[in-house]
Every structure is written in structure tokens, then in C-alpha cells.
N, C-alpha and C positions, 0 to 999 in steps of 0.2 A: 517386425515390421519397423519402416523408422519415420517417427514421428514427429512429426515438426509443426510448431503451432503459430498462426498466421494472428495480423493482423486486421482488421474490419478496419477499412476504410473511417465512418459513419461513428464506431465504436470509441475508436480512437478521439477521436474531439472531439466528443462530451468526454472522456475521460484526460481530458488535459487544464491545469500545467504537468500531471505527473507521470502522462507519457509523453513530456519531451524529450524526456531521457533518459526512456528505456519503454523498452518492447509493454505490449498489456500482459503477456504472464508474468510479467515481472513485476506486478502488482501485489504486496501480503494483501491477505481475505483472509482471517481467521491465526489458525500458529506458520502458515507456510504462502507463499507463493499460489498464484494458480500455475508455476511452472515448474514448483516444485513438489504440489500436489500432483499432477499425472506424469510425474515423474516417478513420485511415490503409490502408485494405483497401477500404472503399466511395468512397475517393475523393471527399465529401462532410463537413458538418458535419451533429454527430449532437446531442438533446439528452437529455436525462431528466427521465424521470416518476418523482419520490422524491416521500418520506413532505409532509405538508402544512407544517409548520413549515422545511424543505430550498428549498422552491418560490420563494421569495423569490432566493435566491443559484445557483440552477441551476433555471432557470428551463426548460418543456418547449414547445418551438413545434412544432403540431400544421400537417397540409398537403392538402394533397386525397386524397393516396394515404401511408396513413402505415405501417409497417414496423415493429412493434414486437418488441423483439428485448430479453433474456433481460440485467443489463445485469452477473448474472457467469460470461457466457459468451463465454471466449477464442476470437479471430474465426482461423480459416486454412483455409485453400484446400475445404476439402471442406465446411466446415460453410459459406460463401460462399459457395459454388454450389448449397445446397440453400435457403440464405435465398431466394437470388436466384430459384429455382423456383418458388417460395410461392405459390398462385396465391388469390384473393379468400377471405377467407374458412380458406382452409386453415392448419395449425398445425403448429408444428415440435419432437417429443418427444424430451429425452433420457431412459425410461424413465418416472416420474411427472412430472418440469419441466417444463413447455414452454418450449421455446426459441425460438420466435420464432412473430407468427401474421402474416399479413398483413388487418391493417383497413382495407386503401382509403382511403374516403373515412369514415370512425368515426372520430371521435376521442371518446377513453375518456380520461377526464378524474381518474379517480381509478383507483388497479393494482387494488380489485375489481372496477369495470366489464370490469376488462382477461380478468381470469383467471376472468370469468360468464361470458367473451363466449364460445359456443358455436361451436367450428370446424367448418363442412363435408366436410373431412379431416383425418385425421391422420397425418400425417411422422414416422417415424420417424428421430430421427441418433446413428450409432456413434460417429463419434469428434470425441470435447465434450469440450472441459477448463472445467467449470464450476468456481469458488473457489466453493468449500458452506461452506467454513468457515476458522478462521481460521488455521490449521496449512495447510492447503491452497496460503500465499503461495509460506512458502518453501518448500515440497517441489515445487512448479512453479515456482518463480524458475528457473531454471540454464534446463531448456527453452525456457521464453517467452521471456530473454533469446536462447538464437540463435533463437526463430522470428522476436523485433522485429527485429534483427539482421539478419537478412537480405533483409526489407522493408524498412529507412530505409539498406542500401548500393546495392541494389542498382543496378548501372548509376552507383555515382559511386567516387570518386576520395576517396580518406585523405588529408587531409594528415600529410608526413613527420615519421618523430620523426626532432628535427636535434639532438637534442642528444648529445653524444658519452660521456658520460659516465651515460645510460639504454643499460640492454641488453632487448634484444628474442628472445624463443621467440616462432614459429609467426606473422613477423608481414604473413601475407595473414589472421588471423585480427582484427588491427586495425585498428582505426578511430577516425578523430582530427577534429572539427569545425574550426571556425575559429576563432582565436584562442586558442589550449590551451595549457598549459605545463608541463613534464615538465622536471624536474632530475633527476638521476642517480637513477636507479630504476630498479627492470627488470618487465618485462613477462612474463604468460608466459601464453601464448592457446594451449601448444600441446594443450591440454583442454578449450579453451570458449575464444569469443569475448572480445574485450574492446573496449569502446566509451565511450568518451571524449567529453563533449558539450560546446557550443560553450561558449567560453568557463573551462572546466573547468580546476583545475590538478592537478597531482601534483608534493608536494614531493622532499624529498632523501631518501631511503633509503626510497622508498616502496616496498613488493612485492605487484607484485598478480599475480594469479593468476587467470584467465577460468574459467566465465563472469561476468563481472564489468560493472558501469555506472556511470559517473561521469556525470550529467545532466547541468543546463545551471548553468552557476555553483557549481557545488561543490568541493571538495576535498579530497586527500586528503593530512594532514597528514606529515609529520616522519620516516619511519621506520612507519607505517603498516604494516599487515600484512592483507591482505585476501584472504580462501582461498579468494575461489570460492562461486559459489551467491550474491553478495553484490550488491544494486539500493543503490546512494545516489541516489536525489531530487534534486531545483533547489535548488540555490542552502541546499545542507547542508558539513559540517564533519566529517571522519570522520579516527579515531586510532588506536592502538591493534592490535587481534587481533580482522577481524570475519568472519562464517563465517556461511555460507545465513545470511544478514537479509535485509528489505529496510529502507530509513531515508523514507518517501513522500513524503518534501520539506521544505525549511527545519525544521530539524531539526537539530545538534550532537551529537557523538560524539566532540571532536577531542582527548581525553586518551588513554593506558593504562589498559585495561581489555577483559574479550573480552564480545562480543558473538555470543552466538551462538545459529540457528533464531529465530529473532524478526525482531518486527514492528513497530517504531516507527513511529507520526502523525506528523505536521506538529505544529509549532510546540515541539518536544518540544525537552528539552536534559536530555542527563546529564555526571552532573560528574563528575572526575578521580576515578579509579584505579576508575568503577561497573563488576562487574561479574554476569553473570550464568550464574546453574546450567544449562544445559543441557541435563545428565542426569541423574538419578536416583541412590547412592548404594548403592543396590541392583539398579540395572539395569531398574527394573522399568517398567509403562510410563503413563508424565505425561499426571493429570489434568490438564482446565485450567476453570476455571469458565468457565459458562453460561448466559446473560442467557435465551437459551427456556427452558431445563430450570430455571434457580433454584438452580442448585447445581454437582455441579462432574461434567466429563464427561470419559468413559476419550478420548482423542487417538487412541488405539493404534501411537501414536507413544515410540520410549523417544528422542528429543531434542523440546526442547520445551524455546525459552528462553523469555521475554516479549514482553509482547502490550500498549502503552502506545497510548492512545488519545490524541488534538490536546488541547497543551500542556501538556500534564504535564511536570515538573521529579525531577531526583532529584540529591541534593547527593553533594556528594565522597562517597566510599571505601563510598558504596552496595548491601549484596552482598541480589540477587532470587534466590530461590530457586529452582527450576527451577517451566515452569509458572506464570510468575506474568504475573497480568492487572491489568492497573493501567488506571481509568477515564480520560476527559477531565480535562481540567485540576487532576489532583490534585498534589500538591506533597510530597515525600519525601525523610524528610534522616534524620539520624540512624545509632549504631551497633549492631547484627543486621541481623538474616532479617528483613525486617516481612515481612506475611503473603503469602496469596500472592493476594487474590481483593481489591486496595486498589476500590476506590467511586468516581466522579468524588467530585470537592471533597471529596477528604481532602486533612486537610495532618498531617505526623504521621511516625511511623516505629514503628518495631518497639516501642516502648513505650506506641503507641498511637497513635490518630490522632480530630480536631476537623473539626470544617465548616471549608472551607475558602470566607469571608463570597464574596459576588461580587461586589463591590467592587474585592476585592483582586484577586478572581483576572481582572476587567476590568480595573485597571488594569498587570496583570502581563503581559496578552493586546497592550494597547496598544503597549507598549515594544519588546515583543520583533516585532511586526507594524514597528513603524515603524523599526525601524534596516533592514529589506527595501521599504522604499517604501511600504508595503502598510495600507490606513487599513482601524483594527479603526471602523470604523462604527454605524450601527445592526441593521443586516440580520444582523453577527457575532455583538454584543451580543447580538439574538434569539435563532440561533442557540442558546448557551450557554445561556440561560435556560431555552429550553425542555431542554435535560443536565442541567440543574438541575434543573427540578421532574419527570423523568423519572426522577430514579435517588433522590429522597429516602428512596424505598424500602429504602433500600440502610445498615445501623446506619456510622454511620463510629468 
């Protein structure tokens, strides 16, 4: 069966700005992205049916027998069984949300085609974790780390902690891949697992509490304090204090400062002593900018920090207020608190913003990606150009 993960349009809009530059299934929650989870559970490659401007980078592959799965749905054994039992033309729903459709030999090349396809029979799914809002990412992250940890480490042997100056609690809940270096750190996995990916490094004085995931090639810098429910995606550097947050990958928060209840995209950088507020002074519900509504929306959460799209940067001592949303390729700097919705391609800070010109944004993106030996090619340029065009409506 050929598996295609599709973007539910309503969910995709609620996950902006993160989904400006990736399919919904490209979001990391837990140790793996949602696409990687399905790949691991199904034991075969999956592809994504995304927005047209993303399809050059994220191609959908159609086969003789096609199973379409909502890219926001995180797999588990129960869901996996329900999906596998779908007969031709049958659909699986969670409430009003389409979770999966057995399309058999139907090649539905657009999401509109897929959603308009009638189901021969409708099944109900009771045990789904669906990432419908940006705050669902950090709310479900601890549980998803536990789930991914179980799948990734089953019947495998962890590398030992050989450093005699590192203190370990709950060693049975720690898994270390090959090439990892740990020096004079504290790893406490009593309340949740700790996963350290291939060639990652935990530097002197770092304190880590599970659930925690440090993905391939990433670093926890000296003295870093990882307070649990934290995922650091591949090829990142983190320091300071991080709590209940997800960094998707290829981003740096290398210095002191607090990051809490937040989601940071790829190719981002938070300058030294950047801080996020994750709790209002009056302890009220946090509201976030919602692209679907075109206004601020209640999250139902008391704790919510920063949501930052890909390629955005913050200068030293940047102070983000509770519930701030930063779009793609924004550059924030200067004294004071910037506003709580910063559109894509904004340049400035509390004193005001202007448009971050595409040519300059391209230059920076090329330099940043070159450091990781990843080309900033015409496909990447086209995606950023499309995001620039889509977000012209928002005043900077």
C-alpha cells in the first residue's frame, strides 16, 4: 500500500506560520516528524500531498494502491490497526476530521479532489492525537517523546554513558545513539525518557530532565538547563533555559535566556539573552494570532510563549511577550517588547517594522544554509518568494 500524507486545509491554516514552508506532516512533535513517525510505524516510505507551491520540494508519489492519511494525525498502534483495516473506498474519521481514506487505485492529485471523494463507508476513530493548532505541538510533545522513544529503542541497545563525571538518574529510560559525547552533565530520566541522537553532544554543566530529545548532530551547550517536554531537532545548538518547547531543526538558541511553551522553526537564531514570556502577569488565557481568522484567537492555555516560522532571527536581548507569533524570514532587534504578531519578512522591533527585502533575505538564507552544507537553490527561493507574496496583506 502506497501511503500519502495530505494537508487538511483547515488544520494547515491553524498551523501557520510553520506550514508556510512545509507540509503539516513535516512538523516535528516528539522525537520524529509526523511523516517520520508514519514511515517508522508502517515500515515503508511515505510522501506528502502538500500545497502546489511546496510540491517541487515535497513530492507526492502515487502507486497502484493509495492510502491517504491526514498529515496532522500522529500514529499509534490502535490507529495503525484501524487504518490497515480500511477497505477500498472506506474512510476513517475523528469527529468531523478525515483521518484516512483507502483510495485504492485512485490518484487524487489535489487536496480538493481528495476531500470531495465520497466514502463507501465511514469508520470512527476514538484514539487519535491530531495536531490541529500550533500550541498542540508543545502540549503533546512529552507524550510523543515517550511514544517515539518506545518505537525507536525497541530491541536495541543504548550506548553507555562512559563519562565518570556525568550523573545519571533513571538510566533504563536513557537511550544514546552512536557518536554521542557527554561531559560532566546531569541526566534525569526518572519522570520521562531521554533520547540523545547520533553524533549529538551534551557539554559540561548541562542539566537535562526528561522527557527530552536531542536529535542528530545537535548540542546542549555548557550550563544548559533543559526542563522537560523539550525536543531539539537535528543540527541545533541550545543553551540557557528551555521548557516545554520544540525546535524543529537547524536552529540555534545557543546562549542564556528563557524559552518556554514555544515552537521554533528551522534556520532560526535567537540572539544572546533572548527571552520569551510564557505566562501573562494576570495569569489570563493567552491569545495567539491566527491566520485562518485574521485575528487573535484564544488558546485555552495559561502558558504559551513564542511561535516562530522558518528563517527568522532575533537580535541579542530581544524580549518576546506572552503569545507572540513571528512569521517566516523576519528579523527582530532593538530595545523593548515587539508586538505580538510580527508578519513574515518584517525588519525591525518595538520602534516599528519595515519590509525585509527579498534579495537581502535570500542572501542571509544562503549563508545560513551553506554552513550546514545544504544549498539554497531555486526551489528554496521559490518557496520563500511564494510566502512573501502570500503575506503582502499584513502591514509591517
